C-alpha positions as CSV (number, residue, x, y, z in Angstrom):
1,M,2.0,12.5,-10.7
2,S,1.6,8.7,-10.6
3,L,3.0,6.3,-8.1
4,T,4.8,3.1,-8.6
5,P,3.1,-0.1,-7.3
6,R,5.4,-0.2,-4.2
7,Q,4.7,3.5,-3.5
8,K,1.0,2.8,-3.7
9,D,1.4,-0.1,-1.3
10,C,3.3,2.2,1.1
11,L,0.7,4.9,1.0
12,L,-2.1,2.4,1.4
13,A,-0.2,0.9,4.4
14,L,0.1,4.4,5.9
15,Q,-3.6,5.0,5.4
16,A,-4.6,1.6,6.8
17,H,-2.4,1.9,9.9
18,Y,-3.7,5.4,10.6
19,D,-7.3,4.4,10.2
20,A,-6.8,1.4,12.4
21,H,-4.7,2.9,15.2
22,G,-5.1,6.7,15.0
23,V,-1.4,7.2,14.7
24,M,1.1,6.8,11.9
25,P,3.4,3.8,11.9
26,S,7.0,4.0,12.8
27,I,9.5,3.3,10.0
28,R,10.1,-0.2,11.6
29,E,6.4,-0.9,11.6
30,L,6.1,0.2,8.0
31,A,9.1,-2.0,7.0
32,D,7.4,-5.0,8.7
33,R,4.1,-4.3,7.1
34,L,5.6,-4.0,3.6
35,G,7.9,-7.0,4.1
36,Y,11.3,-5.3,4.1
37,P,14.1,-6.5,6.4
38,G,15.5,-3.0,7.0
39,K,14.3,0.6,7.2
40,K,16.1,2.0,4.1
41,R,13.5,1.1,1.5
42,P,10.5,2.4,3.4
43,H,12.4,5.6,4.2
44,E,13.1,6.0,0.4
45,M,9.4,5.5,-0.4
46,L,8.4,8.1,2.2
47,V,10.9,10.5,0.6
48,A,9.4,9.8,-2.9
49,L,5.8,10.2,-1.5
50,E,6.8,13.5,0.0
51,E,8.4,14.7,-3.3
52,R,5.2,13.8,-5.2
53,G,3.0,15.7,-2.7
54,F,1.1,12.7,-1.2
55,I,2.5,13.2,2.4
56,R,4.3,15.8,4.5
57,R,6.8,14.9,7.2
58,L,8.1,16.9,10.1
59,P,11.9,16.6,10.5
60,A,13.3,15.0,13.7
61,R,10.0,13.8,15.0
62,A,8.8,10.2,15.3
63,R,5.6,9.3,13.4
64,A,5.3,12.8,12.1
65,I,3.7,12.1,8.8
66,E,0.6,13.8,7.4
67,I,-1.3,12.3,4.5
68,L,-2.1,15.1,2.0
69,K,-3.6,13.0,-0.8
70,R,-5.4,9.8,0.0
71,I,-5.9,7.1,-2.6
72,P,-9.0,4.8,-2.5
73,S,-8.2,1.6,-0.6
74,E,-10.7,-0.3,-2.9
75,S,-8.1,-0.2,-5.6
76,P,-4.7,-1.3,-4.2
77,A,-1.7,-1.7,-6.4
78,R,-1.7,-5.4,-5.5
79,C,-4.9,-7.1,-4.3
80,W,-3.9,-9.5,-1.6
81,R,-5.0,-10.4,1.9
82,W,-2.5,-11.6,4.5
83,D,-3.7,-14.0,7.2
84,G,-0.4,-14.1,9.1
85,P,1.5,-12.1,11.7
86,E,1.7,-8.3,11.7
87,R,5.0,-8.3,9.8
88,G,3.3,-8.7,6.5
89,P,3.9,-11.3,3.8
90,Q,7.5,-12.5,3.2
91,I,9.0,-14.4,0.3
92,G,7.8,-18.0,0.5
93,D,4.7,-17.2,2.6
94,A,1.3,-18.2,1.3
95,V,-0.8,-15.2,0.1
96,I,-4.5,-15.4,-0.7
97,I,-5.4,-13.6,-3.9
98,E,-8.9,-12.1,-3.7
99,A,-10.9,-11.6,-6.9
100,R,-13.2,-8.7,-6.8
101,P,-16.3,-9.1,-9.0
102,E,-16.5,-5.4,-9.8
103,S,-12.9,-5.5,-11.2
104,I,-13.5,-8.5,-13.5
105,H,-14.6,-7.5,-16.9
106,A,-16.0,-10.2,-19.2
107,P,-15.6,-9.7,-22.9
108,T,-18.7,-8.9,-24.9
109,P,-20.1,-12.0,-26.6
110,L,-19.4,-12.2,-30.3
111,K,-22.4,-11.9,-32.6
112,D,-23.4,-14.9,-34.8
113,V,-22.9,-13.8,-38.4
114,S,-24.0,-17.1,-40.0
C-alpha cells in the first residue's frame, strides 16, 4: 500500500529520530519536526501508518512505536534540508532545496535528420 507524501515524511522522521537518538520521538517531538502546531495531525499519521502496516504501536505507552517496514531515506517525499532549530521548517521559513545528481534525468539528445 502506498503512502501519501506527508505519511512518507512522518515515517522518514521516525526513522531519522530513531537512528540519531536510539529512541522513538514523542508525539510533540514528531509534531515539531514535521512543522505542526499541535499533536492531532501527527497522531492521525501514526494511525494511518499503523493501518498500512509500516509501524506497530503499543497502547498506553510513551514512545512505544516499532518500525515494521523502513523506506529508503535516499528518496524522501520532499527533498529539503533544514538549517534551523529542531522544530523543523515552518511557513515563511527559508528552506534549502538540494538537487541530487542521481535523481536528475537529462533527456536524450535528438538525432540530426538533415
